[in-house]
Phi, psi and omega in degrees: 000323180293327180297316183294330179294323180292312181299327177296313183292317176303312181304307184296318175307312178304307179303313181300309179299317174298318179295320177293327177295313187292320176302314182294323181292315176310313180298315180294317175300318177300316178300322180292318181287316180298323180289325179292322177301313183301314176298320181295325181291342168268007185056036179243020186297316178299320180296320176301313178298322179295318177302319181292315182291320182300314187294318188275329175295319186287304179298309182292329180291317178290330179286320175297324182296309183290327176298315183297316183296310181300307183295324176303319183292312180300320186290317179301321181301313185292317180292330181293322183285319182300317184294325179296319188289331190284002178274352182260159178228170176106159182307308189292322177294321179295325176292322177295324174298319179296318179301314188291328181292318188290326176302311183296321181294321178290319184290329180293321173298341173265328179299308187307300176301321182297316185293324179292311173305310183293322178297322179294314186290326178287328181271000182305316177303332178288342177286336178257343181240026185298326182293332171300323176285335178284316178299323178297320182292318186258355178288151184234171182290144185260355178061029177222134187245142176284157188286334197274307180251004178057045176256136176302139180301335180303323182298324177283324181284331186244325189261322195296312182300313180292323174304316180299319178292313182290320175299314184292315182295322178296315184297318171306309178297316179297322176293316182293315173304317178295311184293315177292324173289321174300322179291321179299318175300317190287327182286305183298326179293318183296324178297316188272336189228357184059018176086014185271335182257158176285158180301147177288162184300318179298323173293321183290318177300317177307304180298322180299314180298314179300319183297316178301322179295312179300315178298319185294319176291321174298318177293330175294328180292321177302314180299316182288324175303323179298311181289332184295341181295341184291345186253021174301128173250019180308322188255003176295134021263001184297306172203168183256145172098184188289156179233196185303313188298316185289323185280336186246350181237301183287317181296320176297319176304324176292315185296320174299314174300317176296316180296319180295321179301308177309312182298316174304322180289313179300320178296318178302313184295312177298326176293316183296330185278308187233017178051042172224151181097023181288324174302316175305318180297317182299315184303310180307309179298322175305309184295319176297317181296316184292316183298318180298308188294325177294331180286336186253000177254119192287356191300310192285314176308322184289328181292318180296316180305308183298308196259343183238321186278297192303316173301331186221066188294318188289309182302317185287320183255008183301320179294314187284329173294323179297322177292320177295321179295304179312311183296309186299312180301318182290324183289332178253023173057047177242020181266006174238022176301131172261126182246134184242119176288131176224136180259103186295139178224169176240104180223104188298322178292320183283330186279324187238029178299153186295328178294332185276311183309316181300348177255007180261007182294341186268011178299125188281087184296312180290134173279127179302328175298330177269334173295339175302311183291326177299311182296325180289314184294310192266339181229011176288329170052306176261143184293338186258013175266149179208138174265100189293311182212152177258122182258171179235133179205186177214141187230155174271118180240121182043046172086357186240139176282116182258125170282142187220159169246148181208161183199142183275138176272095188262164183268136174220103185285344176297344177280344177292159170301141182318314187291346182266358189269044182273175187299313186298313183291322182290328193241345188238333183258300181270076189261347196205156166271178181214119168074186180209174174236143183224128178228152176294141182292333179255131179223163174254158185276344187255011175231158177293166182300141180258141180226136175271333181208134180199173172066163184283340175276008176056048175294132181222131182276351186233019175071033179269095184250151175233120187292315183234082193277354181305136178246106179258346179221138187195207183264350176287162179271081185283125171295170176293144181239148175245101186216148350291159180220188182268003176291138170274117185234073187291326198266349186265118176306132179195147178296326180267025187292326186263005174260171182284353172239146189263005177206120179247010178281175183252006186281168169096172180260132177296131175251070197243018178203159175303318175300321183287323177302310178306315191288310180304320175301318174292317179297322179268359178062043186213116180283341186288337171300321182286329188262354182294128184270002181260008177257131177236191186290346176274344187295144179235141179263118177260127178211177197045054188273342172290121186299329181288310174304332182289311182291320182294325181290324180278326184219077180293347185271001177263138172271142187245137175298156181282348191235078167291142187231156189268145175228128183260124181234167174296347179264318183193184173269147175224157164251146172237127177241129174283130187231149191231147166253142178226153177210142174263021181243017178288135189294132166064017181268137175297134181273147173229167174234143182199141177255112182269168187287142186079352164290131180286337177209168179300147177242141179266133179200153174234019173212133185209141172214144175274072200268353185221141167247132182244134177241131183239119178290119184287343183264310180264340179087003185295148180235133179232143187243123178249132177282119181257352181216092182291340182278356181280118185297325187294317178292328179291326181294317176298323185286325172292321179288328180233077180294138181098342184284320183251149179248154171290141181299338174306330185265007170293134181302147188297317185300333174274325183296325179295337178272355185298147179216173179280121182303142179289317186292315181298322176301313180293318182289324180288327180286332175301317180287317187294334183302335172251330186269004170284348170282083193278340181286121177311321182292316175294322182300317183293323179292328185070008188293337188252012186293144185254163177229179179235137193287157178233141169244115184054045183063003177257135182295143178279117185280150175292161185215150180266142184213132176266121186203185177253148179237152179310129177086005183206060187283347184277352187224131170286143177233143183263108183232156173262137184236141177218132177276159183226136177237167176285158180295130180071007178231156180260353180283165190270129181264323191198163175229122184252136185232121185247136178175175177265094183279113186277080174285349175299327171305333182253015178094002175257198178259150181283138187216120174282125190199175167247130177260131188237113168278109183255123189275146180300129191287342184281348183244129179289130178228120186292142176264172182306320189294326186284313181298306181311320176290323177300320182294324181298324188277350181290110187299317179299318183290314178300322178297319179296320177299325183289331180286322177286329189279058176195172181054061171076017175218159173231148174272125182238128180261138181277190177298153176262118176273148176240119181240115174289127180231122179055234173255022181241166177242125178249128176262131188229127180222124176279155174241132182237154169250126181234126182291143177279350178280191193285326178271112181252103169243097183303135175247127170294108196254324183203159178244131172252130173245146178220135181206120186069231184254012184256133178230131176227157176221127181216175181280350178212164182292320178296318182296316185287324173298315184296315178297312177305316181291320182289322180291321179294324175294316175298320176300315183295328174293321179298316189275351179075030177272127172289159182233152185224157179259134180274170175299152183292135170077041182231066179270065182234166171285119187262145176292161181292000000 
């Protein structure tokens, strides 16, 4: 009875195990097929197959290579001994041959699984770093050399990392192979000869080749160590890269170790041949050990640092600091910054001339963080609509460029009552958002909010019409949708509302067969999809609808900016995302850490380019990748590896190209580096006396903001730029004003050039920073009294961001004032605008009124001080150089 019970348990266990294996295989196949369908729906099926084949061909090819090499060497060792034995005759020799044959048959059964396991373990890192191999294969020369070894940077960007990996794996493989083959010779020789005869010539040649291979791989390690010095962090945070000690102590020791290795290998080969020269071998090994040990013992480097470097730091490290500065500026695209020196003055006529005023209408009075609540309360309209983020852009309105704020009205089903969040509502009924809102960035406090686009009927005072305003893809965490379907949905706003189908787009995966239903139900882990009677053969499954997730699924090797932005066109809505290529292998460049949108953790890099602009269709979900920086060697390599994935910027639709802007994350990262690396003189860089910082107001960092204005040297063309103030370390006054944008110098007879423009203020003249201006506003008695009156009885006074507007040789500071209710319904109200210039501060209900009062007070102040005024050239609302 117990015997049958055991058999039943074994049978049941086998059935369960088989079922689990089949289930796992089925889920894997389901995921593979559905993802393949999804890529095909976007016309990226061939690209998807390329990524799969690249990964498995590269990883599998490396595994097969190591397996072949290991098994081939084991087999060769057995054949060498077998060939040696056939030269003998006699009964004893024949018995030895039979023993050898039986041993070889047994050993080959051991060698195959042993070689397979070892090859998988050795090649395992390639399964995670296969894309490095891809870049190595498709990377091209950058035609830019690093300053220390005069090597093209493409070697570091594409080859160094994969060479490090290959070298470490080859060292393990050759070491394991040498030991195991030697052990194989010893075992087989002992079995057949009891160790009394010398090893055959073939075995000695084989072992010699393996030793030479191991030595060559070890020598390669020394050479890579030489190049690895460019990533030294020994002098961080003063500077990055090698210094005097590394180049004059560690580098010579690397050469000594390499020479000693060659000497030791020659000595070993001579010893194996005639058993002489053991002392030479030991000498070579000793020198290698000492050279390696000396590189890891800090005593001598510390003495060199103490007695040579520190007494003359600038002279000793000058060359290496200069290399670090040069490399960092190049790696972060900071080597083409245009600096304009400015001596700040106060001239009311120059600052507020009528020619200047007409160009100040684009000052972005409203803060996007406060507009978010305004949009939600005034334009949400339905409980399931939500404005995820407020963007900033510019559009031509009645022949004038207007800076605007805008946001998409997306669907968010978490806002529905809990009893309405059933499966049918989530996936078949409330499937999309509808339309967007657009408001001018500059508003007055004494008039109602002005709208360029509003309401579900898409009312527009400027003729801004959208043919297909449905938003199926956006920033919300959107679940999968099944459209069109058999439900009657009369109350949901839609472009397709009056048609007999509630979705006429071409996006998504068709659910047109029983097989597709089964696979999609399994993929989403949702059996209701399979049993739903409201799905027909026209239904399509839309998923990966969050645009960040969508782009990351398509191109995981790209980093994404935190601020994707909406574009409204006459046909439909689009999203534009700034995408970056990054690398941690640029030589001698300072490393930074940053967490991009969609990343699970911070990534470390010392090279970045905004090389791709991604466009996502909010209606169909189509995704297009446009190369924005053809000079980036990384994107060139990806373009060669994935033909058809990227498009030339020339093919981007003009309406979308007009909305391209300087990326916010790139601007922040670049300025963080430039705060130190603008000091290009090694002596100044060492002193760090001119290091910059970024201002804070009430402990909150001053965020960069977009502004449509005119720039020095190009008064005929407005530019959409991002601005960020810069202060000295430990001080609140202003050192510089950084502007990033696509500066259209072509309008002035030059070439269009995307760059950072830096207005650097004369250090001899005090220029107030945002924190100082905020403190002056706090100290203004009339303003503080008015705030006290408002800041009571169920409301709070909130002051927005401080904007700095360069005008002539003066700076105009602008700060909006809001009143926000303390109740559940929060609709911020713009109540005043504060302007500050010099020591004059005014607060009025509109920008025009504030400018009038400011101008009058500035003129009175100048009369009291006896200062002359002058009229500037017409139409020049820019920061003028000294």
